VOGU-3710 file (C-alpha; in Angstrom, 3 decimals, decimal comma):
1> mltalfpasi> 184,887/-103,104/-78,982  184,793/-104,367/-82,598  186,258/-101,737/-85,081  184,986/-101,251/-88,752  188,023/-100,837/-91,106  187,922/-98,349/-94,153  191,466/-97,786/-95,172  191,639/-94,406/-96,906  194,039/-95,670/-99,494  191,692/-97,998/-101,177
11> rrpfaryahg> 188,378/-97,323/-102,763  185,243/-97,092/-100,514  183,047/-100,080/-100,292  180,363/-100,574/-103,176  177,417/-100,918/-100,806  176,618/-101,206/-97,074  179,590/-103,259/-95,648  183,105/-102,396/-94,332  186,317/-103,561/-95,836  187,282/-105,298/-92,711
21> vmvpagarwi> 186,224/-105,542/-89,024  188,825/-105,895/-86,063  187,935/-108,271/-83,262  189,818/-107,878/-79,974  191,503/-110,885/-78,224  188,889/-112,802/-75,906  185,818/-112,097/-77,942  183,212/-114,957/-78,174  182,682/-116,218/-81,944  179,608/-117,761/-83,934
31> mtsgqlgiga> 180,068/-118,983/-87,344  176,926/-120,168/-89,064  176,631/-122,875/-91,616  175,366/-121,618/-95,055  171,646/-120,879/-94,859  169,405/-121,304/-97,692  166,103/-119,720/-98,543  163,857/-122,423/-97,085  161,463/-122,257/-94,082  161,046/-124,472/-91,281
41> desvpegaea> 157,701/-125,682/-93,207  160,043/-126,582/-96,217  158,523/-123,634/-98,365  160,943/-121,977/-100,755  159,928/-118,355/-101,484  160,125/-117,059/-104,922  162,737/-114,757/-105,939  166,187/-113,800/-104,706  165,054/-111,135/-102,417  162,479/-113,253/-100,523
51> qarqcfaaca> 164,976/-116,202/-100,387  167,731/-113,761/-99,013  165,454/-112,399/-96,453  164,783/-116,076/-95,358  168,499/-116,665/-95,236  169,245/-113,640/-92,974  166,259/-114,865/-90,935  167,760/-118,135/-90,390  171,239/-116,606/-89,721  169,410/-114,212/-87,001
61> avlaeggmgp> 167,952/-117,399/-85,319  171,380/-118,944/-85,112  172,796/-115,954/-83,600  170,037/-115,419/-81,108  170,316/-119,065/-80,085  173,976/-117,908/-79,007  172,927/-114,491/-77,504  173,909/-112,541/-80,577  172,373/-110,489/-83,278  173,058/-108,701/-86,575
71> edvvrinafv> 174,932/-105,888/-84,665  177,633/-108,561/-83,918  178,241/-109,796/-87,212  181,616/-109,097/-88,407  181,628/-110,995/-91,972  178,911/-112,162/-94,562  179,628/-114,408/-97,257  176,778/-114,633/-99,602  176,331/-116,758/-102,905  173,879/-116,293/-105,830
81> tdrahmagym> 173,244/-118,218/-108,797  173,139/-115,482/-111,260  174,150/-111,696/-111,581  170,486/-111,064/-111,843  169,878/-111,833/-108,272  172,495/-109,425/-106,902  170,117/-106,682/-106,477  167,472/-108,654/-104,569  170,280/-110,153/-102,177  171,710/-106,703/-101,405
91> aardawlatv> 168,250/-105,053/-100,881  167,553/-107,980/-98,350  171,160/-107,613/-96,632  170,728/-103,739/-96,492  167,377/-104,074/-94,816  168,901/-106,686/-92,457  171,476/-104,460/-91,430  169,499/-101,086/-91,478  169,844/-100,548/-87,823  173,461/-101,628/-87,538
101> trlpastlvi> 175,817/-98,924/-87,064  179,095/-100,920/-87,183  178,972/-102,638/-90,678  180,278/-106,034/-91,237  182,669/-107,166/-94,011  180,942/-108,806/-96,934  181,722/-110,876/-99,982  179,303/-111,993/-102,768  179,938/-114,882/-105,166  178,068/-115,967/-108,021
111> vsgftrpefl> 177,898/-119,722/-108,037  176,616/-122,368/-110,513  173,925/-123,675/-108,384  173,157/-125,293/-104,924  171,749/-128,662/-104,132  168,052/-127,909/-105,501  167,468/-125,852/-108,400  164,875/-123,760/-106,819  167,423/-122,247/-104,491  169,005/-118,830/-105,582
121> vevevtaara> 170,778/-117,479/-102,574  172,763/-119,025/-99,716  174,197/-116,699/-96,815  176,802/-117,645/-93,909  177,613/-115,071/-91,249  180,327/-114,915/-88,720  179,695/-112,813/-85,475  181,910/-111,895/-82,521  181,197/-110,093/-79,177  183,764/-108,657/-76,918
131> d> 181,867/-108,836/-73,609
//
């Protein structure tokens, strides 16, 4: 069983995530590469929220390939190119986790850019399942 950790001695999380997730020994793991907001048809949606939704869709596809889903995610690492993109990213993340009861740990970092200037968001996830 995966357990979300919320120590009473530190401030509650700023948003819909856990401070940590405990994974038991013997769990299966999937780590995704960073996924950018680009579709299989090479289209790049406009705006950070639309790109973040594409990033999470790509992460979901990788997880599904390994027999897992958003409910198995223990950590999200996300990168945006400007503070102005935080709200859109967070809306997409919260929508992706809307049905998840045990929340993952999450980090959001502002970076100077990605390989192409139209990319605004990149997301990678780590998932584990204790079968």
